[in-house]
C-alpha angles and dihedrals in degrees: 000000000000125000090256092054096049117107103242136184125196143116105293126195117177090340094310129096113240126237128201093237139358089255092053122102133215117234121205117223117191110196115184090332097313117113123224129180125208135161120256090232091056091054091048089061087083103035095169093064129087093257091042090056089048091053092048091051093047109091118211109260095027109149093221110072096151122099124181130207134174102218141125106287093208091082098042099086094047090048094048089047088055088060092045100042107015090240127109114202114178128213112263093217096056126098114250091230092054090048090049091050092051093047090050091050093050091044094242120147112234088225086075090069108115116258092246091060101032098081092053090047092052092047092054091048090049090053090052091050091051091053090048091050092050091048091050092047091051091051090048091050091052090052090049090050090057095054121089093246089047090053092049091049092050091048091054097040101039113029109197096031090117138022091253095054091043092051093048091052095049099047106079 
């Protein structure tokens, strides 16, 4: 696939991508086969992140300006826009846990999510935690049912739950 045929995403002005300054460089990010362009200076706006570290390590004039990642492409545009605009707006159709996982991978603090999206993000995470707590409680209950005291409790509370309790209730 030639450079002209590649699917690319970047800020375009009159057919050319814009840079912050004449000394700035564009870096090419290829995420799961999709190409994105962003200026080195934009990435350096958040130096503590994965892409910020990459930009700091990249020396102006380096021949290699292409970096590849195998990640979910749904979060790439919102993340790159964070570097460009300072705002992180998250996709409404994406699971909070998946968003959290992507932010963790890229080294981005979830507190950077814009106020308009943060409430929805927290609600979806809360729902995931509730499901995890229920799952954990169910596992704990099954362990309790296997213990002697759990078996005695079940025999008293739910006659007929096992052959032993059924037999003791029918033999009078």
